[in-house]
Each structure stands twice: as structure tokens, then as C-alpha cells.
Kinemage of the C-alpha trace (Angstrom):
@kinemage 1
@onewidth
@group {chain A} dominant
@subgroup {mainchain}
@vectorlist {calphas} color= white
{ca met a 1} P -41.913 -17.885 -203.892
{ca gly a 2} L -45.378 -19.224 -203.141
{ca lys a 3} L -47.967 -17.502 -201.009
{ca arg a 4} L -47.388 -17.329 -197.285
{ca val a 5} L -49.008 -20.079 -195.221
{ca thr a 6} L -51.904 -18.585 -193.272
{ca met a 7} L -53.107 -19.294 -189.753
{ca gln a 8} L -56.399 -20.507 -191.212
{ca gln a 9} L -54.567 -23.113 -193.301
{ca ile a 10} L -52.715 -24.284 -190.196
{ca ala a 11} L -55.992 -24.416 -188.251
{ca asp a 12} L -57.635 -26.508 -190.984
{ca ala a 13} L -54.705 -28.931 -191.140
{ca ala a 14} L -54.483 -29.277 -187.356
{ca gly a 15} L -58.239 -29.498 -186.811
{ca val a 16} L -58.348 -26.571 -184.367
{ca ser a 17} L -59.617 -23.006 -184.376
{ca lys a 18} L -57.726 -20.071 -185.868
{ca phe a 19} L -57.779 -18.535 -182.372
{ca ala a 20} L -55.907 -21.563 -180.968
{ca val a 21} L -53.307 -21.301 -183.737
{ca ser a 22} L -52.769 -17.634 -183.009
{ca arg a 23} L -52.319 -18.263 -179.275
{ca ala a 24} L -49.943 -21.158 -179.868
{ca leu a 25} L -47.714 -19.415 -182.401
{ca thr a 26} L -47.400 -16.240 -180.338
{ca gly a 27} L -46.610 -18.111 -177.122
{ca lys a 28} L -49.728 -16.934 -175.307
{ca ser a 29} L -51.822 -18.897 -172.835
{ca gly a 30} L -55.186 -20.401 -173.695
{ca val a 31} L -54.116 -23.693 -175.261
{ca ser a 32} L -52.805 -26.848 -173.630
{ca glu a 33} L -49.165 -27.858 -173.997
{ca his a 34} L -50.167 -30.884 -176.085
{ca thr a 35} L -52.229 -28.698 -178.459
{ca arg a 36} L -49.454 -26.110 -178.667
{ca glu a 37} L -46.876 -28.725 -179.657
{ca met a 38} L -49.240 -30.203 -182.253
{ca ile a 39} L -50.009 -26.785 -183.790
{ca val a 40} L -46.345 -25.789 -183.920
{ca arg a 41} L -45.358 -29.036 -185.614
{ca thr a 42} L -48.197 -28.720 -188.131
{ca ala a 43} L -47.119 -25.161 -188.915
{ca gly a 44} L -43.543 -26.304 -189.443
{ca gln a 45} L -44.600 -29.137 -191.736
{ca leu a 46} L -46.667 -26.722 -193.841
{ca gly a 47} L -43.625 -24.454 -194.216
{ca tyr a 48} L -44.951 -21.597 -192.097
{ca phe a 49} L -41.650 -20.827 -190.406
{ca lys a 50} L -39.550 -21.357 -193.523
{ca met a 51} L -41.576 -18.665 -195.286
{ca glu a 52} L -41.119 -16.084 -192.545
{ca pro a 53} L -38.776 -13.157 -193.191
{ca lys a 54} L -35.114 -13.745 -192.440
{ca arg a 55} L -34.625 -14.140 -188.717
{ca tyr a 56} L -31.453 -12.176 -188.052
{ca ser a 57} L -30.129 -8.775 -188.937
{ca ala a 58} L -26.440 -8.252 -189.602
{ca glu a 59} L -24.631 -5.209 -188.269
{ca pro a 60} L -23.877 -2.712 -191.039
{ca pro a 61} L -20.138 -2.441 -191.819
{ca his a 62} L -19.895 1.263 -190.938
{ca thr a 63} L -20.694 0.600 -187.247
{ca lys a 64} L -17.175 -0.757 -186.595
{ca lys a 65} L -14.594 1.880 -185.773
{ca leu a 66} L -10.856 1.482 -186.172
{ca gly a 67} L -9.229 -0.072 -183.088
{ca thr a 68} L -12.524 -0.957 -181.425
{ca lys a 69} L -15.052 -3.769 -181.606
{ca ala a 70} L -18.498 -2.929 -182.906
{ca ala a 71} L -21.521 -3.851 -180.813
{ca gly a 72} L -22.247 -6.582 -183.319
{ca asp a 73} L -18.756 -8.102 -183.337
{ca lys a 74} L -18.971 -11.898 -183.216
{ca arg a 75} L -16.417 -12.096 -180.388
{ca glu a 76} L -18.477 -9.989 -177.986
{ca gly a 77} L -21.540 -10.830 -175.955
{ca thr a 78} L -22.913 -13.869 -174.179
{ca ile a 79} L -23.744 -17.279 -175.590
{ca leu a 80} L -26.542 -19.168 -173.844
{ca val a 81} L -26.067 -22.936 -173.569
{ca leu a 82} L -29.433 -24.557 -172.950
{ca phe a 83} L -29.780 -28.051 -171.472
{ca pro a 84} L -33.045 -30.048 -171.418
{ca asn a 85} L -34.823 -30.701 -168.143
{ca ile a 86} L -33.913 -34.401 -168.389
{ca arg a 87} L -31.810 -36.143 -165.744
{ca ser a 88} L -29.688 -38.068 -168.240
{ca gln a 89} L -28.895 -34.988 -170.342
{ca asn a 90} L -26.860 -32.641 -168.170
{ca arg a 91} L -23.294 -31.441 -167.560
{ca ser a 92} L -22.429 -34.439 -165.337
{ca ser a 93} L -23.349 -36.934 -168.077
{ca leu a 94} L -20.546 -39.060 -169.553
{ca tyr a 95} L -21.820 -38.024 -172.977
{ca trp a 96} L -23.071 -34.465 -172.568
{ca gly a 97} L -20.406 -33.347 -170.104
{ca pro a 98} L -17.583 -33.538 -172.680
{ca val a 99} L -19.835 -31.849 -175.275
{ca phe a 100} L -20.283 -28.933 -172.893
{ca glu a 101} L -16.533 -28.842 -172.212
{ca gly a 102} L -15.947 -28.487 -175.941
{ca ile a 103} L -18.407 -25.592 -176.079
{ca ser a 104} L -16.968 -23.764 -173.074
{ca glu a 105} L -13.330 -24.236 -174.117
{ca arg a 106} L -13.978 -22.840 -177.600
{ca leu a 107} L -15.891 -19.851 -176.195
{ca asn a 108} L -13.038 -19.197 -173.764
{ca glu a 109} L -10.563 -19.313 -176.643
{ca ile a 110} L -12.376 -16.559 -178.503
{ca gly a 111} L -13.192 -14.515 -175.412
{ca met a 112} L -16.974 -14.778 -175.355
{ca asp a 113} L -19.033 -15.144 -172.193
{ca ile a 114} L -21.074 -18.266 -171.516
{ca met a 115} L -24.328 -18.710 -169.608
{ca thr a 116} L -25.838 -22.126 -168.900
{ca leu a 117} L -29.493 -22.785 -168.242
{ca thr a 118} L -31.648 -25.855 -167.737
{ca glu a 119} L -34.768 -25.717 -169.877
{ca pro a 120} L -37.460 -24.001 -167.772
{ca ser a 121} L -40.885 -25.523 -167.339
{ca ser a 122} L -42.456 -22.234 -168.404
{ca asp a 123} L -42.740 -21.382 -172.081
{ca his a 124} L -41.554 -17.852 -171.346
{ca met a 125} L -37.862 -18.553 -170.833
{ca phe a 126} L -36.840 -14.994 -171.579
{ca ser a 127} L -39.079 -13.523 -168.898
{ca val a 128} L -36.055 -13.993 -166.602
{ca leu a 129} L -33.411 -13.316 -169.271
{ca asn a 130} L -32.692 -10.264 -171.367
{ca pro a 131} L -32.750 -11.479 -174.983
{ca glu a 132} L -30.874 -8.366 -176.095
{ca ala a 133} L -27.848 -9.570 -174.110
{ca ile a 134} L -27.811 -13.009 -175.779
{ca arg a 135} L -25.742 -13.155 -178.979
{ca gly a 136} L -26.731 -16.730 -179.714
{ca val a 137} L -28.043 -19.986 -178.281
{ca ile a 138} L -26.586 -23.491 -178.392
{ca thr a 139} L -28.970 -26.231 -177.307
{ca val a 140} L -27.504 -29.496 -176.021
{ca gly a 141} L -29.811 -32.485 -176.438
{ca thr a 142} L -33.589 -32.640 -176.741
{ca ile a 143} L -35.286 -29.270 -176.167
{ca ser a 144} L -39.065 -28.832 -176.369
{ca thr a 145} L -40.602 -27.303 -179.474
{ca ser a 146} L -42.201 -24.480 -177.492
{ca val a 147} L -38.861 -23.290 -176.085
{ca leu a 148} L -37.195 -23.532 -179.496
{ca leu a 149} L -40.046 -21.524 -180.975
{ca glu a 150} L -39.522 -18.772 -178.396
{ca ile a 151} L -35.861 -18.507 -179.387
{ca tyr a 152} L -36.947 -18.434 -183.028
{ca arg a 153} L -39.487 -15.657 -182.459
{ca leu a 154} L -36.841 -13.502 -180.781
{ca arg a 155} L -34.617 -13.853 -183.853
{ca ile a 156} L -31.670 -15.153 -181.825
{ca pro a 157} L -29.122 -17.221 -183.817
{ca leu a 158} L -29.501 -20.873 -182.842
{ca val a 159} L -27.455 -24.054 -183.241
{ca met a 160} L -28.698 -27.412 -181.937
{ca val a 161} L -26.357 -30.233 -180.899
{ca asp a 162} L -27.705 -33.740 -181.464
{ca his a 163} L -31.280 -32.588 -181.980
{ca glu a 164} L -33.573 -31.207 -184.658
{ca asp a 165} L -37.227 -30.250 -184.829
{ca thr a 166} L -39.506 -30.290 -187.874
{ca ala a 167} L -41.113 -27.024 -186.753
{ca ile a 168} L -37.869 -25.062 -186.404
{ca his a 169} L -35.410 -24.286 -189.168
{ca ala a 170} L -32.002 -23.949 -187.545
{ca asp a 171} L -28.444 -25.187 -187.855
{ca ala a 172} L -27.578 -28.511 -186.209
{ca val a 173} L -24.425 -30.492 -185.426
{ca phe a 174} L -24.620 -34.287 -185.262
{ca thr a 175} L -22.435 -37.349 -185.215
{ca asp a 176} L -22.716 -39.186 -188.537
{ca asn a 177} L -24.907 -41.818 -186.889
{ca val a 178} L -26.263 -43.542 -189.983
{ca lys a 179} L -22.911 -44.089 -191.668
{ca cys a 180} L -21.165 -45.205 -188.480
{ca met a 181} L -23.861 -47.657 -187.367
{ca lys a 182} L -24.025 -49.130 -190.856
{ca ala a 183} L -20.242 -49.579 -190.773
{ca leu a 184} L -20.493 -51.274 -187.376
{ca val a 185} L -23.061 -53.787 -188.694
{ca leu a 186} L -20.940 -54.478 -191.774
{ca met a 187} L -17.937 -55.042 -189.509
{ca leu a 188} L -19.955 -57.587 -187.512
{ca gly a 189} L -20.984 -59.294 -190.741
{ca ala a 190} L -17.362 -59.503 -191.888
{ca arg a 191} L -16.555 -61.358 -188.666
{ca gly a 192} L -19.252 -63.942 -189.288
{ca tyr a 193} L -22.114 -62.649 -187.138
{ca arg a 194} L -25.482 -63.224 -188.783
{ca lys a 195} L -28.170 -63.216 -186.086
{ca leu a 196} L -28.645 -59.665 -184.758
{ca gln a 197} L -31.202 -57.670 -182.766
{ca phe a 198} L -31.306 -53.883 -182.381
{ca val a 199} L -31.996 -52.395 -178.944
{ca gly a 200} L -32.851 -48.732 -178.440
{ca gln a 201} L -35.420 -46.163 -177.358
{ca leu a 202} L -36.485 -45.132 -180.840
{ca pro a 203} L -38.888 -42.298 -179.965
{ca asp a 204} L -36.350 -40.904 -177.524
{ca ala a 205} L -33.818 -39.101 -179.720
{ca val a 206} L -33.043 -38.261 -183.317
{ca ser a 207} L -29.643 -39.954 -183.022
{ca phe a 208} L -31.201 -43.239 -181.896
{ca arg a 209} L -33.550 -43.235 -184.884
{ca glu a 210} L -30.607 -42.571 -187.194
{ca arg a 211} L -28.654 -45.457 -185.675
{ca trp a 212} L -31.679 -47.700 -186.210
{ca leu a 213} L -31.714 -46.631 -189.857
{ca gly a 214} L -27.983 -47.326 -190.221
{ca tyr a 215} L -28.492 -50.747 -188.621
{ca arg a 216} L -31.200 -51.672 -191.138
{ca met a 217} L -29.089 -50.406 -194.037
{ca gly a 218} L -26.249 -52.634 -192.839
{ca leu a 219} L -28.527 -55.677 -192.695
{ca glu a 220} L -29.763 -54.949 -196.194
{ca glu a 221} L -26.226 -54.702 -197.587
{ca leu a 222} L -25.319 -58.000 -195.896
{ca gly a 223} L -28.423 -59.636 -197.350
{ca leu a 224} L -29.756 -60.482 -193.871
{ca gln a 225} L -33.456 -60.617 -193.054
{ca glu a 226} L -34.693 -58.306 -190.334
{ca his a 227} L -36.476 -60.211 -187.542
{ca gln a 228} L -36.748 -57.392 -185.041
{ca his a 229} L -38.336 -57.975 -181.641
{ca pro a 230} L -40.592 -54.911 -181.034
{ca gly a 231} L -40.114 -55.172 -177.282
{ca leu a 232} L -36.492 -54.067 -177.705
{ca leu a 233} L -37.538 -50.719 -179.220
{ca val a 234} L -39.473 -49.334 -176.246
{ca gln a 235} L -38.845 -46.414 -173.889
{ca glu a 236} L -38.514 -48.288 -170.592
{ca tyr a 237} L -35.229 -50.060 -169.874
{ca ala a 238} L -37.013 -52.409 -167.466
{ca lys a 239} L -39.223 -53.663 -170.302
{ca met a 240} L -36.181 -54.228 -172.530
{ca gln a 241} L -34.559 -56.277 -169.796
{ca gln a 242} L -37.719 -58.294 -169.291
{ca val a 243} L -37.834 -59.125 -173.010
{ca val a 244} L -34.262 -60.456 -172.808
{ca lys a 245} L -35.039 -62.447 -169.667
{ca asp a 246} L -38.125 -64.005 -171.285
{ca met a 247} L -36.532 -64.864 -174.646
{ca lys a 248} L -36.376 -68.507 -175.567
{ca phe a 249} L -32.801 -69.727 -175.642
{ca glu a 250} L -32.947 -70.411 -179.379
{ca asp a 251} L -34.231 -66.857 -180.059
{ca ile a 252} L -31.326 -65.115 -178.377
{ca pro a 253} L -29.216 -63.493 -181.129
{ca glu a 254} L -25.485 -63.658 -181.559
{ca val a 255} L -25.302 -59.892 -181.066
{ca phe a 256} L -27.530 -57.303 -179.434
{ca val a 257} L -26.710 -54.104 -181.348
{ca cys a 258} L -27.514 -51.304 -178.891
{ca ala a 259} L -28.199 -47.635 -179.586
{ca asn a 260} L -25.588 -46.560 -177.022
{ca asp a 261} L -23.245 -47.945 -174.391
{ca his a 262} L -25.685 -47.297 -171.552
{ca thr a 263} L -28.319 -49.438 -173.264
{ca ala a 264} L -25.652 -52.097 -173.861
{ca ser a 265} L -24.893 -52.215 -170.126
{ca ile a 266} L -28.611 -52.727 -169.396
{ca ile a 267} L -28.769 -55.668 -171.795
{ca ile a 268} L -25.535 -57.170 -170.433
{ca glu a 269} L -27.040 -57.091 -166.938
{ca ala a 270} L -30.124 -58.976 -168.172
{ca leu a 271} L -28.004 -61.581 -169.984
{ca gln a 272} L -25.786 -62.113 -166.964
{ca gly a 273} L -28.928 -62.604 -164.899
{ca arg a 274} L -29.673 -65.613 -167.096
{ca ala a 275} L -26.170 -66.975 -166.465
{ca leu a 276} L -25.396 -66.838 -170.181
{ca gln a 277} L -21.746 -66.950 -171.164
{ca leu a 278} L -20.612 -63.613 -172.549
{ca pro a 279} L -19.319 -63.300 -175.203
{ca glu a 280} L -19.223 -67.037 -176.052
{ca arg a 281} L -23.010 -67.507 -176.378
{ca cys a 282} L -24.058 -63.914 -177.014
{ca thr a 283} L -22.357 -60.558 -177.220
{ca val a 284} L -23.374 -56.897 -177.143
{ca thr a 285} L -22.296 -53.771 -179.014
{ca gly a 286} L -22.803 -50.150 -178.042
{ca phe a 287} L -22.261 -46.628 -179.317
{ca asp a 288} L -20.667 -43.483 -177.744
{ca asn a 289} L -17.690 -45.214 -176.023
{ca thr a 290} L -18.699 -44.267 -172.467
{ca arg a 291} L -18.621 -47.697 -170.725
{ca thr a 292} L -15.107 -49.122 -171.043
{ca glu a 293} L -15.567 -51.335 -167.972
{ca asp a 294} L -18.375 -53.414 -169.533
{ca pro a 295} L -17.774 -56.412 -171.867
{ca ile a 296} L -18.963 -54.541 -174.961
{ca leu a 297} L -17.721 -56.151 -178.173
{ca ala a 298} L -17.737 -52.997 -180.296
{ca thr a 299} L -18.676 -49.353 -179.956
{ca ala a 300} L -18.239 -46.031 -181.743
{ca his a 301} L -16.045 -43.347 -180.261
{ca ile a 302} L -17.802 -40.009 -180.612
{ca tyr a 303} L -15.584 -36.934 -180.539
{ca lys a 304} L -17.793 -35.229 -177.994
{ca glu a 305} L -15.605 -32.199 -177.280
{ca his a 306} L -15.308 -31.649 -181.030
{ca leu a 307} L -19.113 -31.680 -181.370
{ca gly a 308} L -19.284 -28.855 -178.852
{ca ala a 309} L -16.471 -26.853 -180.438
{ca arg a 310} L -17.973 -27.163 -183.919
{ca ala a 311} L -21.342 -25.989 -182.580
{ca val a 312} L -19.643 -22.778 -181.442
{ca asp a 313} L -17.937 -22.380 -184.821
{ca gln a 314} L -21.258 -22.852 -186.588
{ca leu a 315} L -22.981 -20.320 -184.340
{ca leu a 316} L -20.312 -17.687 -185.050
{ca trp a 317} L -20.670 -18.403 -188.759
{ca arg a 318} L -24.447 -18.088 -188.495
{ca ile a 319} L -24.150 -14.712 -186.764
{ca glu a 320} L -21.993 -13.491 -189.657
{ca his a 321} L -24.169 -15.109 -192.354
{ca pro a 322} L -27.742 -14.585 -191.148
{ca gln a 323} L -29.404 -15.114 -194.518
{ca ala a 324} L -27.624 -18.309 -195.571
{ca pro a 325} L -29.719 -21.506 -195.646
{ca cys a 326} L -29.662 -23.724 -192.563
{ca glu a 327} L -26.913 -26.328 -192.348
{ca arg a 328} L -26.611 -29.779 -190.785
{ca lys a 329} L -23.030 -30.682 -189.873
{ca leu a 330} L -22.027 -34.355 -189.522
{ca ile a 331} L -18.978 -35.364 -187.481
{ca his a 332} L -17.246 -38.692 -188.116
{ca ala a 333} L -17.135 -41.303 -185.320
{ca glu a 334} L -14.437 -43.957 -184.974
{ca leu a 335} L -15.389 -47.624 -184.715
{ca ile a 336} L -13.743 -49.606 -181.929
{ca met a 337} L -13.683 -53.413 -182.101
{ca arg a 338} L -12.518 -55.078 -178.901
{ca glu a 339} L -10.853 -58.100 -180.430
{ca glu a 340} L -10.317 -59.799 -177.072
{ca tyr a 341} L -14.077 -60.418 -176.789
{ca his a 342} L -14.416 -61.576 -180.405
{ca ser a 343} L -11.497 -64.020 -180.064
{ca leu a 344} L -13.242 -65.795 -177.176
{ca arg a 345} L -15.954 -66.953 -179.614
{ca glu a 346} L -13.511 -68.527 -182.043
């Protein structure tokens, strides 16, 4: 193994002082949130966290007595489920709600307690929680690097659902976004569609970036040129809609391939505002299968409850195998083609 990455090396790479690196990596005040995030990411990219000693300690076998559960038994204790402080990513969401149900049902099956928490604004999440009482953490959606780092420092087993961070080495459970989006594009190509545009908030989530990659791979396999409008890859839905409203009629594609069903509904609203015939003139695809009432040509059904259940399984495995390398689980999604919308174009 190579030499351990030093704080001075991180400081040099990040262009800050060694003092700032020390404060950032120990969770202390004295650096801005922006600087902290930048330092943490630089440290992760240099391999600082990967080269730390193993994070967890397994209970020795002799601690378990016959007929009783040892303090370290994987079926005892509390699992913390952490949600981001983002309105669209909570338990009432059509996407995240079922994921949480899968987590809670699996924990109930095995008899473990569950605690839910919305990501606090303070870096010191465990100032109000006792980390000794937490057997493991499952994060649901996009959690800030600083909070993930605090969990990491406390050596608490961690599994992330639908998120990863270059600064943190932890297990993650994802839908197989790349493969499924590529398959969706190939399915569109097999039905004769040739003029496509991708729509999605690319900086917003790892899954969206993966779906963008799968989309481009599908175009490449079909031999189609990519003529992407950059205004359809922005954060604000209002700007996406404005791009669609301002498009010249001849520039409107046959299909808007959207990163999820919610984005598809936004684009459908903009197209209907132009009095365009859907799906005869233009159609829209989604992902996640959460908007069955909208005229979405195709989508991908994500087994959301299964994502949650498999996150629990992975966390229990991690508790029992603390020194194994981190794993990234991919769950298959099922393509759904709504033939009634496709037939209207023929």
C-alpha cells in the first residue's frame, strides 16, 4: 500500500491552508460550507478516506451466549433512515415514499427498530443523537457531503440509496439506470423514431446523469447524431418549458426523452400550451412510472420497495462484513411501452 495522503497534500491540491483542511476534515468551525465541501471532495479524490483504517469493528464471536443475542447481533438496535432536506425527496413522494416503505417493512420483518430524520442544517447531526445507539444508517436520496462525512467519522455502517459521493466510500443501491435508459432509446429506434431530445436536470442527481449516459449510448448504437439543446439540461423546470415554447416548429423532435415522469409531465404541459397534437406530432417518454394519468409514451417501472428492502439487506451484510470492499448494487427496471399512444402515430 502506498503512503497515506497527508493534510498538506490535500491543502496543496485544494489551494487552501493546512489549518483549513484540518478544520474541514474534523467537522470543526472556521471554514465556510463551500470550502468544506471542496476540501472534502478533494480529499476523497486523492484517496484520503480510502486509505484510512477500516471503519467498523466486528463483535468477537465469544460475546454471544447460548440462547441470547449478543450486543452486536445484526437483528438488534436501531437503524437511522436519513432523508435530505429537499421538498421533492421525502416520505410523501411518489418515488421516495415506496422506497421508505420497502426499508421499514424489511426492518419490521427482522425485528429492528427504525428512526427517521430529515437532514439537519447543522453539520453536527449527532449532537442530538447518540451514535452508540445507531447500528447503521440508510440514506435516501441526495445527502450533503458534510453529513456523510460525519457518519463516516463515527464509523457507523452506511448504505446510500440512489446516491453516491466521490469523497465517501460506502455501499450504494441503485436502479440500473444506464442499461434501462439505453434499452428505452433502442426500443424507440425499433419503432421508427429518429429525432430525439433528452430533458433532465443533469447536475441534480446521480441517477439523472446515468440516464443521460444511457440515452447517449442508445443514440450511438442506433447510429443517430446527437443534436442536444443545452436549454433542456438545466435545473429550473420553468426554463425547460420556455425552451419548448420557443422552439421552432421544425426543431421540435419526435420524442422528448425525459429523465423521469415528473419532468415528462412538465414538458407535456409546455407542448399542450402550444396546441400541439400529442402524440401525433410529438410524444414524450419518462422514467420511474409515477405518472400514469399523463400521455407518456414509455417509461421504466422502478421496483421502489425492492430498492429499500435491498438497502436493508446490504446494511446487515455490511455490519457482518466490515472489512469487505464497498459494493454498488444495481436493480433491474422494467420498460413499459404504452402502445395506444404509439399506434396513434401510425
